[in-house]
Phi, psi and omega in degrees: 000140178236132176250122185255122175269118187258116179163166188283352185102021180286172182302323181299317182296320185286326174292322178293322175300314181301320182292324178294317176302314177301316180296320179295320179293321176302318185282338186064038183252160177269105177220136174276147174249120181242133172271127175246111182248352177290112185295328177303313181294318184296319179294318179300331178281358179090015180262123178253339174234132179258166356283166178209172174213152180227153173243120185046045175086355177256122186292131179259329185191150175206164178084002173196169181273111176287148175283163178302319183295322181291319182292324175302313179297319180292325179295317177301314178298325181287331186287000000 
């Protein structure tokens, strides 16, 4: 599983990445975290407001910093 953090690298993007890592650690799963900073690629994925995140290329949320609990729920639903 790959979790993609979508955004230019701003503080909100870093907080989202921290929350994603926390969710992965809680679940004890093997998941890669990929930072996607190329705005063209982010827009191609359908995201107009950052930060956002995707699981295996499917956007889960954008425009705000999701909590670790929200990300954990998304991972469970995706599995």
